[in-house]
mmCIF file of the N, C-alpha and C atoms, coordinates in Angstrom:
data_MODEL
# 
_entry.id   MODEL 
# 
loop_
_atom_site.group_PDB 
_atom_site.id 
_atom_site.type_symbol 
_atom_site.label_atom_id 
_atom_site.label_alt_id 
_atom_site.label_comp_id 
_atom_site.label_asym_id 
_atom_site.label_entity_id 
_atom_site.label_seq_id 
_atom_site.pdbx_PDB_ins_code 
_atom_site.Cartn_x 
_atom_site.Cartn_y 
_atom_site.Cartn_z 
_atom_site.occupancy 
_atom_site.B_iso_or_equiv 
_atom_site.pdbx_formal_charge 
_atom_site.auth_seq_id 
_atom_site.auth_comp_id 
_atom_site.auth_asym_id 
_atom_site.auth_atom_id 
_atom_site.pdbx_PDB_model_num 
ATOM 1   N N  . MET A 1 1  ? -19.148 -26.953 16.703 1.00 0.00 ? 1  MET A N  1 
ATOM 2   C CA . MET A 1 1  ? -19.468 -28.364 16.606 1.00 0.00 ? 1  MET A CA 1 
ATOM 3   C C  . MET A 1 1  ? -19.508 -28.962 18.017 1.00 0.00 ? 1  MET A C  1 
ATOM 4   N N  . THR A 1 2  ? -20.566 -29.677 18.316 1.00 0.00 ? 2  THR A N  1 
ATOM 5   C CA . THR A 1 2  ? -20.679 -30.288 19.632 1.00 0.00 ? 2  THR A CA 1 
ATOM 6   C C  . THR A 1 2  ? -20.107 -31.701 19.608 1.00 0.00 ? 2  THR A C  1 
ATOM 7   N N  . ARG A 1 3  ? -19.477 -32.050 20.704 1.00 0.00 ? 3  ARG A N  1 
ATOM 8   C CA . ARG A 1 3  ? -18.890 -33.385 20.829 1.00 0.00 ? 3  ARG A CA 1 
ATOM 9   C C  . ARG A 1 3  ? -19.883 -34.271 21.558 1.00 0.00 ? 3  ARG A C  1 
ATOM 10  N N  . LYS A 1 4  ? -20.138 -35.434 21.005 1.00 0.00 ? 4  LYS A N  1 
ATOM 11  C CA . LYS A 1 4  ? -21.086 -36.356 21.616 1.00 0.00 ? 4  LYS A CA 1 
ATOM 12  C C  . LYS A 1 4  ? -20.350 -37.346 22.493 1.00 0.00 ? 4  LYS A C  1 
ATOM 13  N N  . GLN A 1 5  ? -20.988 -37.696 23.623 1.00 0.00 ? 5  GLN A N  1 
ATOM 14  C CA . GLN A 1 5  ? -20.403 -38.640 24.571 1.00 0.00 ? 5  GLN A CA 1 
ATOM 15  C C  . GLN A 1 5  ? -21.344 -39.817 24.743 1.00 0.00 ? 5  GLN A C  1 
ATOM 16  N N  . MET A 1 6  ? -20.754 -40.973 25.015 1.00 0.00 ? 6  MET A N  1 
ATOM 17  C CA . MET A 1 6  ? -21.541 -42.151 25.341 1.00 0.00 ? 6  MET A CA 1 
ATOM 18  C C  . MET A 1 6  ? -21.532 -42.311 26.863 1.00 0.00 ? 6  MET A C  1 
ATOM 19  N N  . LYS A 1 7  ? -22.711 -42.484 27.437 1.00 0.00 ? 7  LYS A N  1 
ATOM 20  C CA . LYS A 1 7  ? -22.878 -42.699 28.869 1.00 0.00 ? 7  LYS A CA 1 
ATOM 21  C C  . LYS A 1 7  ? -23.912 -43.795 29.063 1.00 0.00 ? 7  LYS A C  1 
ATOM 22  N N  . ARG A 1 8  ? -24.024 -44.222 30.286 1.00 0.00 ? 8  ARG A N  1 
ATOM 23  C CA . ARG A 1 8  ? -25.115 -45.136 30.630 1.00 0.00 ? 8  ARG A CA 1 
ATOM 24  C C  . ARG A 1 8  ? -26.273 -44.288 31.148 1.00 0.00 ? 8  ARG A C  1 
ATOM 25  N N  . LEU A 1 9  ? -27.475 -44.752 30.927 1.00 0.00 ? 9  LEU A N  1 
ATOM 26  C CA . LEU A 1 9  ? -28.662 -44.008 31.347 1.00 0.00 ? 9  LEU A CA 1 
ATOM 27  C C  . LEU A 1 9  ? -28.647 -43.742 32.849 1.00 0.00 ? 9  LEU A C  1 
ATOM 28  N N  . SER A 1 10 ? -28.089 -44.659 33.622 1.00 0.00 ? 10 SER A N  1 
ATOM 29  C CA . SER A 1 10 ? -28.028 -44.504 35.078 1.00 0.00 ? 10 SER A CA 1 
ATOM 30  C C  . SER A 1 10 ? -27.081 -43.387 35.510 1.00 0.00 ? 10 SER A C  1 
ATOM 31  N N  . ASP A 1 11 ? -26.199 -42.910 34.616 1.00 0.00 ? 11 ASP A N  1 
ATOM 32  C CA . ASP A 1 11 ? -25.224 -41.864 34.944 1.00 0.00 ? 11 ASP A CA 1 
ATOM 33  C C  . ASP A 1 11 ? -25.759 -40.449 34.757 1.00 0.00 ? 11 ASP A C  1 
ATOM 34  N N  . LEU A 1 12 ? -26.923 -40.302 34.134 1.00 0.00 ? 12 LEU A N  1 
ATOM 35  C CA . LEU A 1 12 ? -27.461 -38.973 33.884 1.00 0.00 ? 12 LEU A CA 1 
ATOM 36  C C  . LEU A 1 12 ? -28.077 -38.383 35.143 1.00 0.00 ? 12 LEU A C  1 
ATOM 37  N N  . ALA A 1 13 ? -28.013 -37.067 35.259 1.00 0.00 ? 13 ALA A N  1 
ATOM 38  C CA . ALA A 1 13 ? -28.595 -36.334 36.389 1.00 0.00 ? 13 ALA A CA 1 
ATOM 39  C C  . ALA A 1 13 ? -29.965 -35.793 35.978 1.00 0.00 ? 13 ALA A C  1 
ATOM 40  N N  . PRO A 1 14 ? -30.813 -35.437 36.948 1.00 0.00 ? 14 PRO A N  1 
ATOM 41  C CA . PRO A 1 14 ? -32.116 -34.859 36.610 1.00 0.00 ? 14 PRO A CA 1 
ATOM 42  C C  . PRO A 1 14 ? -31.969 -33.665 35.671 1.00 0.00 ? 14 PRO A C  1 
ATOM 43  N N  . GLY A 1 15 ? -32.803 -33.651 34.640 1.00 0.00 ? 15 GLY A N  1 
ATOM 44  C CA . GLY A 1 15 ? -32.762 -32.594 33.637 1.00 0.00 ? 15 GLY A CA 1 
ATOM 45  C C  . GLY A 1 15 ? -31.910 -32.932 32.431 1.00 0.00 ? 15 GLY A C  1 
ATOM 46  N N  . GLU A 1 16 ? -30.980 -33.879 32.568 1.00 0.00 ? 16 GLU A N  1 
ATOM 47  C CA . GLU A 1 16 ? -30.147 -34.270 31.436 1.00 0.00 ? 16 GLU A CA 1 
ATOM 48  C C  . GLU A 1 16 ? -30.921 -35.198 30.508 1.00 0.00 ? 16 GLU A C  1 
ATOM 49  N N  . SER A 1 17 ? -30.527 -35.181 29.249 1.00 0.00 ? 17 SER A N  1 
ATOM 50  C CA . SER A 1 17 ? -31.197 -36.036 28.280 1.00 0.00 ? 17 SER A CA 1 
ATOM 51  C C  . SER A 1 17 ? -30.195 -36.591 27.285 1.00 0.00 ? 17 SER A C  1 
ATOM 52  N N  . GLY A 1 18 ? -30.656 -37.552 26.515 1.00 0.00 ? 18 GLY A N  1 
ATOM 53  C CA . GLY A 1 18 ? -29.808 -38.169 25.515 1.00 0.00 ? 18 GLY A CA 1 
ATOM 54  C C  . GLY A 1 18 ? -30.622 -39.065 24.601 1.00 0.00 ? 18 GLY A C  1 
ATOM 55  N N  . THR A 1 19 ? -29.913 -39.704 23.689 1.00 0.00 ? 19 THR A N  1 
ATOM 56  C CA . THR A 1 19 ? -30.522 -40.581 22.701 1.00 0.00 ? 19 THR A CA 1 
ATOM 57  C C  . THR A 1 19 ? -30.064 -42.010 22.945 1.00 0.00 ? 19 THR A C  1 
ATOM 58  N N  . VAL A 1 20 ? -31.000 -42.936 22.989 1.00 0.00 ? 20 VAL A N  1 
ATOM 59  C CA . VAL A 1 20 ? -30.669 -44.350 23.193 1.00 0.00 ? 20 VAL A CA 1 
ATOM 60  C C  . VAL A 1 20 ? -29.863 -44.853 22.002 1.00 0.00 ? 20 VAL A C  1 
ATOM 61  N N  . ARG A 1 21 ? -28.753 -45.532 22.287 1.00 0.00 ? 21 ARG A N  1 
ATOM 62  C CA . ARG A 1 21 ? -27.910 -46.098 21.233 1.00 0.00 ? 21 ARG A CA 1 
ATOM 63  C C  . ARG A 1 21 ? -27.754 -47.607 21.336 1.00 0.00 ? 21 ARG A C  1 
ATOM 64  N N  . LYS A 1 22 ? -27.887 -48.171 22.556 1.00 0.00 ? 22 LYS A N  1 
ATOM 65  C CA . LYS A 1 22 ? -27.704 -49.608 22.716 1.00 0.00 ? 22 LYS A CA 1 
ATOM 66  C C  . LYS A 1 22 ? -28.352 -50.063 24.019 1.00 0.00 ? 22 LYS A C  1 
ATOM 67  N N  . VAL A 1 23 ? -28.959 -51.244 23.983 1.00 0.00 ? 23 VAL A N  1 
ATOM 68  C CA . VAL A 1 23 ? -29.517 -51.856 25.183 1.00 0.00 ? 23 VAL A CA 1 
ATOM 69  C C  . VAL A 1 23 ? -28.824 -53.194 25.372 1.00 0.00 ? 23 VAL A C  1 
ATOM 70  N N  . GLU A 1 24 ? -28.179 -53.371 26.538 1.00 0.00 ? 24 GLU A N  1 
ATOM 71  C CA . GLU A 1 24 ? -27.473 -54.616 26.847 1.00 0.00 ? 24 GLU A CA 1 
ATOM 72  C C  . GLU A 1 24 ? -28.386 -55.553 27.623 1.00 0.00 ? 24 GLU A C  1 
ATOM 73  N N  . GLY A 1 25 ? -27.945 -56.789 27.764 1.00 0.00 ? 25 GLY A N  1 
ATOM 74  C CA . GLY A 1 25 ? -28.670 -57.764 28.564 1.00 0.00 ? 25 GLY A CA 1 
ATOM 75  C C  . GLY A 1 25 ? -29.132 -58.925 27.721 1.00 0.00 ? 25 GLY A C  1 
ATOM 76  N N  . ASP A 1 26 ? -29.763 -59.873 28.392 1.00 0.00 ? 26 ASP A N  1 
ATOM 77  C CA . ASP A 1 26 ? -30.253 -61.027 27.633 1.00 0.00 ? 26 ASP A CA 1 
ATOM 78  C C  . ASP A 1 26 ? -31.475 -60.628 26.813 1.00 0.00 ? 26 ASP A C  1 
ATOM 79  N N  . LYS A 1 27 ? -31.900 -61.537 25.976 1.00 0.00 ? 27 LYS A N  1 
ATOM 80  C CA . LYS A 1 27 ? -32.959 -61.245 25.013 1.00 0.00 ? 27 LYS A CA 1 
ATOM 81  C C  . LYS A 1 27 ? -34.251 -60.768 25.671 1.00 0.00 ? 27 LYS A C  1 
ATOM 82  N N  . SER A 1 28 ? -34.634 -61.373 26.784 1.00 0.00 ? 28 SER A N  1 
ATOM 83  C CA . SER A 1 28 ? -35.887 -60.991 27.440 1.00 0.00 ? 28 SER A CA 1 
ATOM 84  C C  . SER A 1 28 ? -35.822 -59.572 28.010 1.00 0.00 ? 28 SER A C  1 
ATOM 85  N N  . ILE A 1 29 ? -34.656 -59.186 28.548 1.00 0.00 ? 29 ILE A N  1 
ATOM 86  C CA . ILE A 1 29 ? -34.499 -57.828 29.090 1.00 0.00 ? 29 ILE A CA 1 
ATOM 87  C C  . ILE A 1 29 ? -34.516 -56.810 27.960 1.00 0.00 ? 29 ILE A C  1 
ATOM 88  N N  . ARG A 1 30 ? -33.791 -57.081 26.889 1.00 0.00 ? 30 ARG A N  1 
ATOM 89  C CA . ARG A 1 30 ? -33.779 -56.164 25.742 1.00 0.00 ? 30 ARG A CA 1 
ATOM 90  C C  . ARG A 1 30 ? -35.188 -56.006 25.178 1.00 0.00 ? 30 ARG A C  1 
ATOM 91  N N  . ARG A 1 31 ? -35.916 -57.095 25.082 1.00 0.00 ? 31 ARG A N  1 
ATOM 92  C CA . ARG A 1 31 ? -37.278 -57.066 24.544 1.00 0.00 ? 31 ARG A CA 1 
ATOM 93  C C  . ARG A 1 31 ? -38.186 -56.219 25.427 1.00 0.00 ? 31 ARG A C  1 
ATOM 94  N N  . ARG A 1 32 ? -38.064 -56.382 26.744 1.00 0.00 ? 32 ARG A N  1 
ATOM 95  C CA . ARG A 1 32 ? -38.873 -55.610 27.689 1.00 0.00 ? 32 ARG A CA 1 
ATOM 96  C C  . ARG A 1 32 ? -38.597 -54.116 27.558 1.00 0.00 ? 32 ARG A C  1 
ATOM 97  N N  . MET A 1 33 ? -37.313 -53.752 27.445 1.00 0.00 ? 33 MET A N  1 
ATOM 98  C CA . MET A 1 33 ? -36.941 -52.341 27.294 1.00 0.00 ? 33 MET A CA 1 
ATOM 99  C C  . MET A 1 33 ? -37.488 -51.781 25.979 1.00 0.00 ? 33 MET A C  1 
ATOM 100 N N  . MET A 1 34 ? -37.388 -52.556 24.912 1.00 0.00 ? 34 MET A N  1 
ATOM 101 C CA . MET A 1 34 ? -37.913 -52.110 23.616 1.00 0.00 ? 34 MET A CA 1 
ATOM 102 C C  . MET A 1 34 ? -39.425 -51.924 23.686 1.00 0.00 ? 34 MET A C  1 
ATOM 103 N N  . ASP A 1 35 ? -40.120 -52.814 24.377 1.00 0.00 ? 35 ASP A N  1 
ATOM 104 C CA . ASP A 1 35 ? -41.576 -52.696 24.525 1.00 0.00 ? 35 ASP A CA 1 
ATOM 105 C C  . ASP A 1 35 ? -41.966 -51.425 25.274 1.00 0.00 ? 35 ASP A C  1 
ATOM 106 N N  . MET A 1 36 ? -41.066 -50.932 26.135 1.00 0.00 ? 36 MET A N  1 
ATOM 107 C CA . MET A 1 36 ? -41.330 -49.704 26.884 1.00 0.00 ? 36 MET A CA 1 
ATOM 108 C C  . MET A 1 36 ? -40.898 -48.454 26.111 1.00 0.00 ? 36 MET A C  1 
ATOM 109 N N  . GLY A 1 37 ? -40.395 -48.623 24.895 1.00 0.00 ? 37 GLY A N  1 
ATOM 110 C CA . GLY A 1 37 ? -40.040 -47.482 24.068 1.00 0.00 ? 37 GLY A CA 1 
ATOM 111 C C  . GLY A 1 37 ? -38.566 -47.135 24.069 1.00 0.00 ? 37 GLY A C  1 
ATOM 112 N N  . LEU A 1 38 ? -37.743 -47.900 24.762 1.00 0.00 ? 38 LEU A N  1 
ATOM 113 C CA . LEU A 1 38 ? -36.306 -47.628 24.819 1.00 0.00 ? 38 LEU A CA 1 
ATOM 114 C C  . LEU A 1 38 ? -35.609 -48.332 23.650 1.00 0.00 ? 38 LEU A C  1 
ATOM 115 N N  . VAL A 1 39 ? -35.782 -47.757 22.476 1.00 0.00 ? 39 VAL A N  1 
ATOM 116 C CA . VAL A 1 39 ? -35.190 -48.309 21.258 1.00 0.00 ? 39 VAL A CA 1 
ATOM 117 C C  . VAL A 1 39 ? -34.142 -47.342 20.724 1.00 0.00 ? 39 VAL A C  1 
ATOM 118 N N  . ASN A 1 40 ? -33.286 -47.825 19.837 1.00 0.00 ? 40 ASN A N  1 
ATOM 119 C CA . ASN A 1 40 ? -32.245 -46.991 19.240 1.00 0.00 ? 40 ASN A CA 1 
ATOM 120 C C  . ASN A 1 40 ? -32.872 -45.741 18.616 1.00 0.00 ? 40 ASN A C  1 
ATOM 121 N N  . GLY A 1 41 ? -32.368 -44.575 19.006 1.00 0.00 ? 41 GLY A N  1 
ATOM 122 C CA . GLY A 1 41 ? -32.858 -43.305 18.483 1.00 0.00 ? 41 GLY A CA 1 
ATOM 123 C C  . GLY A 1 41 ? -33.894 -42.616 19.353 1.00 0.00 ? 41 GLY A C  1 
ATOM 124 N N  . ALA A 1 42 ? -34.409 -43.286 20.373 1.00 0.00 ? 42 ALA A N  1 
ATOM 125 C CA . ALA A 1 42 ? -35.412 -42.670 21.245 1.00 0.00 ? 42 ALA A CA 1 
ATOM 126 C C  . ALA A 1 42 ? -34.758 -41.638 22.167 1.00 0.00 ? 42 ALA A C  1 
ATOM 127 N N  . GLU A 1 43 ? -35.416 -40.500 22.321 1.00 0.00 ? 43 GLU A N  1 
ATOM 128 C CA . GLU A 1 43 ? -34.944 -39.456 23.223 1.00 0.00 ? 43 GLU A CA 1 
ATOM 129 C C  . GLU A 1 43 ? -35.423 -39.770 24.641 1.00 0.00 ? 43 GLU A C  1 
ATOM 130 N N  . VAL A 1 44 ? -34.521 -39.636 25.609 1.00 0.00 ? 44 VAL A N  1 
ATOM 131 C CA . VAL A 1 44 ? -34.825 -39.926 27.009 1.00 0.00 ? 44 VAL A CA 1 
ATOM 132 C C  . VAL A 1 44 ? -34.339 -38.763 27.863 1.00 0.00 ? 44 VAL A C  1 
ATOM 133 N N  . GLN A 1 45 ? -35.175 -38.329 28.809 1.00 0.00 ? 45 GLN A N  1 
ATOM 134 C CA . GLN A 1 45 ? -34.782 -37.277 29.747 1.00 0.00 ? 45 GLN A CA 1 
ATOM 135 C C  . GLN A 1 45 ? -35.012 -37.774 31.167 1.00 0.00 ? 45 GLN A C  1 
ATOM 136 N N  . VAL A 1 46 ? -34.071 -37.473 32.059 1.00 0.00 ? 46 VAL A N  1 
ATOM 137 C CA . VAL A 1 46 ? -34.220 -37.842 33.468 1.00 0.00 ? 46 VAL A CA 1 
ATOM 138 C C  . VAL A 1 46 ? -35.118 -36.805 34.128 1.00 0.00 ? 46 VAL A C  1 
ATOM 139 N N  . LYS A 1 47 ? -36.208 -37.279 34.704 1.00 0.00 ? 47 LYS A N  1 
ATOM 140 C CA . LYS A 1 47 ? -37.140 -36.379 35.382 1.00 0.00 ? 47 LYS A CA 1 
ATOM 141 C C  . LYS A 1 47 ? -36.742 -36.200 36.837 1.00 0.00 ? 47 LYS A C  1 
ATOM 142 N N  . ARG A 1 48 ? -36.555 -37.316 37.546 1.00 0.00 ? 48 ARG A N  1 
ATOM 143 C CA . ARG A 1 48 ? -36.125 -37.237 38.945 1.00 0.00 ? 48 ARG A CA 1 
ATOM 144 C C  . ARG A 1 48 ? -35.562 -38.578 39.397 1.00 0.00 ? 48 ARG A C  1 
ATOM 145 N N  . ILE A 1 49 ? -34.804 -38.500 40.486 1.00 0.00 ? 49 ILE A N  1 
ATOM 146 C CA . ILE A 1 49 ? -34.196 -39.686 41.081 1.00 0.00 ? 49 ILE A CA 1 
ATOM 147 C C  . ILE A 1 49 ? -34.705 -39.789 42.517 1.00 0.00 ? 49 ILE A C  1 
ATOM 148 N N  . ALA A 1 50 ? -35.106 -40.983 42.933 1.00 0.00 ? 50 ALA A N  1 
ATOM 149 C CA . ALA A 1 50 ? -35.606 -41.200 44.299 1.00 0.00 ? 50 ALA A CA 1 
ATOM 150 C C  . ALA A 1 50 ? -34.513 -40.852 45.316 1.00 0.00 ? 50 ALA A C  1 
ATOM 151 N N  . PRO A 1 51 ? -34.898 -40.519 46.538 1.00 0.00 ? 51 PRO A N  1 
ATOM 152 C CA . PRO A 1 51 ? -33.928 -40.089 47.557 1.00 0.00 ? 51 PRO A CA 1 
ATOM 153 C C  . PRO A 1 51 ? -32.742 -41.031 47.766 1.00 0.00 ? 51 PRO A C  1 
ATOM 154 N N  . PHE A 1 52 ? -32.943 -42.319 47.687 1.00 0.00 ? 52 PHE A N  1 
ATOM 155 C CA . PHE A 1 52 ? -31.832 -43.248 47.869 1.00 0.00 ? 52 PHE A CA 1 
ATOM 156 C C  . PHE A 1 52 ? -31.251 -43.715 46.532 1.00 0.00 ? 52 PHE A C  1 
ATOM 157 N N  . GLY A 1 53 ? -31.619 -43.039 45.438 1.00 0.00 ? 53 GLY A N  1 
ATOM 158 C CA . GLY A 1 53 ? -31.047 -43.322 44.129 1.00 0.00 ? 53 GLY A CA 1 
ATOM 159 C C  . GLY A 1 53 ? -31.739 -44.406 43.333 1.00 0.00 ? 53 GLY A C  1 
ATOM 160 N N  . ASP A 1 54 ? -32.799 -44.980 43.848 1.00 0.00 ? 54 ASP A N  1 
ATOM 161 C CA . ASP A 1 54 ? -33.464 -46.069 43.147 1.00 0.00 ? 54 ASP A CA 1 
ATOM 162 C C  . ASP A 1 54 ? -34.941 -46.051 43.476 1.00 0.00 ? 54 ASP A C  1 
ATOM 163 N N  . PRO A 1 55 ? -35.867 -45.963 42.570 1.00 0.00 ? 55 PRO A N  1 
ATOM 164 C CA . PRO A 1 55 ? -35.725 -45.964 41.119 1.00 0.00 ? 55 PRO A CA 1 
ATOM 165 C C  . PRO A 1 55 ? -35.459 -44.565 40.550 1.00 0.00 ? 55 PRO A C  1 
ATOM 166 N N  . ILE A 1 56 ? -35.320 -44.522 39.231 1.00 0.00 ? 56 ILE A N  1 
ATOM 167 C CA . ILE A 1 56 ? -35.106 -43.281 38.493 1.00 0.00 ? 56 ILE A CA 1 
ATOM 168 C C  . ILE A 1 56 ? -36.285 -43.107 37.543 1.00 0.00 ? 56 ILE A C  1 
ATOM 169 N N  . GLU A 1 57 ? -36.835 -41.900 37.496 1.00 0.00 ? 57 GLU A N  1 
ATOM 170 C CA . GLU A 1 57 ? -37.966 -41.631 36.607 1.00 0.00 ? 57 GLU A CA 1 
ATOM 171 C C  . GLU A 1 57 ? -37.478 -40.906 35.357 1.00 0.00 ? 57 GLU A C  1 
ATOM 172 N N  . PHE A 1 58 ? -37.916 -41.389 34.198 1.00 0.00 ? 58 PHE A N  1 
ATOM 173 C CA . PHE A 1 58 ? -37.519 -40.841 32.902 1.00 0.00 ? 58 PHE A CA 1 
ATOM 174 C C  . PHE A 1 58 ? -38.749 -40.428 32.110 1.00 0.00 ? 58 PHE A C  1 
ATOM 175 N N  . ILE A 1 59 ? -38.541 -39.537 31.154 1.00 0.00 ? 59 ILE A N  1 
ATOM 176 C CA . ILE A 1 59 ? -39.566 -39.198 30.174 1.00 0.00 ? 59 ILE A CA 1 
ATOM 177 C C  . ILE A 1 59 ? -39.100 -39.813 28.851 1.00 0.00 ? 59 ILE A C  1 
ATOM 178 N N  . VAL A 1 60 ? -39.913 -40.729 28.319 1.00 0.00 ? 60 VAL A N  1 
ATOM 179 C CA . VAL A 1 60 ? -39.607 -41.411 27.058 1.00 0.00 ? 60 VAL A CA 1 
ATOM 180 C C  . VAL A 1 60 ? -40.846 -41.329 26.184 1.00 0.00 ? 60 VAL A C  1 
ATOM 181 N N  . ARG A 1 61 ? -40.706 -40.757 25.007 1.00 0.00 ? 61 ARG A N  1 
ATOM 182 C CA . ARG A 1 61 ? -41.818 -40.675 24.050 1.00 0.00 ? 61 ARG A CA 1 
ATOM 183 C C  . ARG A 1 61 ? -43.069 -40.047 24.673 1.00 0.00 ? 61 ARG A C  1 
ATOM 184 N N  . GLY A 1 62 ? -42.864 -39.073 25.557 1.00 0.00 ? 62 GLY A N  1 
ATOM 185 C CA . GLY A 1 62 ? -43.981 -38.329 26.129 1.00 0.00 ? 62 GLY A CA 1 
ATOM 186 C C  . GLY A 1 62 ? -44.634 -38.941 27.355 1.00 0.00 ? 62 GLY A C  1 
ATOM 187 N N  . TYR A 1 63 ? -44.113 -40.029 27.873 1.00 0.00 ? 63 TYR A N  1 
ATOM 188 C CA . TYR A 1 63 ? -44.682 -40.610 29.086 1.00 0.00 ? 63 TYR A CA 1 
ATOM 189 C C  . TYR A 1 63 ? -43.600 -40.862 30.123 1.00 0.00 ? 63 TYR A C  1 
ATOM 190 N N  . SER A 1 64 ? -44.001 -41.015 31.379 1.00 0.00 ? 64 SER A N  1 
ATOM 191 C CA . SER A 1 64 ? -43.064 -41.261 32.469 1.00 0.00 ? 64 SER A CA 1 
ATOM 192 C C  . SER A 1 64 ? -42.799 -42.753 32.594 1.00 0.00 ? 64 SER A C  1 
ATOM 193 N N  . LEU A 1 65 ? -41.546 -43.085 32.815 1.00 0.00 ? 65 LEU A N  1 
ATOM 194 C CA . LEU A 1 65 ? -41.114 -44.471 32.965 1.00 0.00 ? 65 LEU A CA 1 
ATOM 195 C C  . LEU A 1 65 ? -40.135 -44.529 34.120 1.00 0.00 ? 65 LEU A C  1 
ATOM 196 N N  . SER A 1 66 ? -40.368 -45.427 35.073 1.00 0.00 ? 66 SER A N  1 
ATOM 197 C CA . SER A 1 66 ? -39.451 -45.605 36.197 1.00 0.00 ? 66 SER A CA 1 
ATOM 198 C C  . SER A 1 66 ? -38.712 -46.921 36.036 1.00 0.00 ? 66 SER A C  1 
ATOM 199 N N  . LEU A 1 67 ? -37.388 -46.856 36.209 1.00 0.00 ? 67 LEU A N  1 
ATOM 200 C CA . LEU A 1 67 ? -36.533 -48.038 36.107 1.00 0.00 ? 67 LEU A CA 1 
ATOM 201 C C  . LEU A 1 67 ? -35.642 -48.126 37.329 1.00 0.00 ? 67 LEU A C  1 
ATOM 202 N N  . ARG A 1 68 ? -35.281 -49.343 37.691 1.00 0.00 ? 68 ARG A N  1 
ATOM 203 C CA . ARG A 1 68 ? -34.267 -49.528 38.723 1.00 0.00 ? 68 ARG A CA 1 
ATOM 204 C C  . ARG A 1 68 ? -32.932 -49.068 38.147 1.00 0.00 ? 68 ARG A C  1 
ATOM 205 N N  . LYS A 1 69 ? -32.043 -48.675 39.025 1.00 0.00 ? 69 LYS A N  1 
ATOM 206 C CA . LYS A 1 69 ? -30.730 -48.221 38.590 1.00 0.00 ? 69 LYS A CA 1 
ATOM 207 C C  . LYS A 1 69 ? -30.006 -49.323 37.815 1.00 0.00 ? 69 LYS A C  1 
ATOM 208 N N  . SER A 1 70 ? -30.148 -50.578 38.243 1.00 0.00 ? 70 SER A N  1 
ATOM 209 C CA . SER A 1 70 ? -29.499 -51.697 37.550 1.00 0.00 ? 70 SER A CA 1 
ATOM 210 C C  . SER A 1 70 ? -30.041 -51.863 36.137 1.00 0.00 ? 70 SER A C  1 
ATOM 211 N N  . GLU A 1 71 ? -31.327 -51.589 35.922 1.00 0.00 ? 71 GLU A N  1 
ATOM 212 C CA . GLU A 1 71 ? -31.907 -51.664 34.581 1.00 0.00 ? 71 GLU A CA 1 
ATOM 213 C C  . GLU A 1 71 ? -31.412 -50.510 33.719 1.00 0.00 ? 71 GLU A C  1 
ATOM 214 N N  . ALA A 1 72 ? -31.346 -49.315 34.308 1.00 0.00 ? 72 ALA A N  1 
ATOM 215 C CA . ALA A 1 72 ? -30.883 -48.140 33.565 1.00 0.00 ? 72 ALA A CA 1 
ATOM 216 C C  . ALA A 1 72 ? -29.412 -48.259 33.177 1.00 0.00 ? 72 ALA A C  1 
ATOM 217 N N  . ARG A 1 73 ? -28.648 -49.013 33.958 1.00 0.00 ? 73 ARG A N  1 
ATOM 218 C CA . ARG A 1 73 ? -27.232 -49.215 33.682 1.00 0.00 ? 73 ARG A CA 1 
ATOM 219 C C  . ARG A 1 73 ? -27.016 -50.000 32.379 1.00 0.00 ? 73 ARG A C  1 
ATOM 220 N N  . ALA A 1 74 ? -27.997 -50.757 31.953 1.00 0.00 ? 74 ALA A N  1 
ATOM 221 C CA . ALA A 1 74 ? -27.878 -51.580 30.747 1.00 0.00 ? 74 ALA A CA 1 
ATOM 222 C C  . ALA A 1 74 ? -28.160 -50.801 29.459 1.00 0.00 ? 74 ALA A C  1 
ATOM 223 N N  . ILE A 1 75 ? -28.516 -49.518 29.586 1.00 0.00 ? 75 ILE A N  1 
ATOM 224 C CA . ILE A 1 75 ? -28.877 -48.720 28.422 1.00 0.00 ? 75 ILE A CA 1 
ATOM 225 C C  . ILE A 1 75 ? -27.817 -47.666 28.160 1.00 0.00 ? 75 ILE A C  1 
ATOM 226 N N  . HIS A 1 76 ? -27.249 -47.698 26.951 1.00 0.00 ? 76 HIS A N  1 
ATOM 227 C CA . HIS A 1 76 ? -26.222 -46.734 26.550 1.00 0.00 ? 76 HIS A CA 1 
ATOM 228 C C  . HIS A 1 76 ? -26.880 -45.551 25.855 1.00 0.00 ? 76 HIS A C  1 
ATOM 229 N N  . ILE A 1 77 ? -26.479 -44.353 26.277 1.00 0.00 ? 77 ILE A N  1 
ATOM 230 C CA . ILE A 1 77 ? -27.052 -43.108 25.812 1.00 0.00 ? 77 ILE A CA 1 
ATOM 231 C C  . ILE A 1 77 ? -25.978 -42.254 25.162 1.00 0.00 ? 77 ILE A C  1 
ATOM 232 N N  . GLU A 1 78 ? -26.341 -41.553 24.108 1.00 0.00 ? 78 GLU A N  1 
ATOM 233 C CA . GLU A 1 78 ? -25.443 -40.579 23.484 1.00 0.00 ? 78 GLU A CA 1 
ATOM 234 C C  . GLU A 1 78 ? -25.925 -39.194 23.891 1.00 0.00 ? 78 GLU A C  1 
ATOM 235 N N  . THR A 1 79 ? -25.033 -38.407 24.492 1.00 0.00 ? 79 THR A N  1 
ATOM 236 C CA . THR A 1 79 ? -25.375 -37.045 24.913 1.00 0.00 ? 79 THR A CA 1 
ATOM 237 C C  . THR A 1 79 ? -24.539 -36.052 24.122 1.00 0.00 ? 79 THR A C  1 
ATOM 238 N N  . ALA A 1 80 ? -25.053 -34.835 24.020 1.00 0.00 ? 80 ALA A N  1 
ATOM 239 C CA . ALA A 1 80 ? -24.329 -33.786 23.284 1.00 0.00 ? 80 ALA A CA 1 
ATOM 240 C C  . ALA A 1 80 ? -23.347 -33.084 24.192 1.00 0.00 ? 80 ALA A C  1 
# 
């Protein structure tokens, strides 16, 4: 049996993946993230991180998405 952990999307390393469980922030930020496909149950994988740590590139629903580290910090991920 695998134990699942809750992390923030900004804490994942390249190659790691997880499932979106919660998006924090005000209504406009949550709406923007949902419009980009970051909804509860969506699978997200970290593709790469820029040399100075910002932005971070993710694969969500088959496409690449880049977010600032502060934006990724607002997304809670469940990892195995």
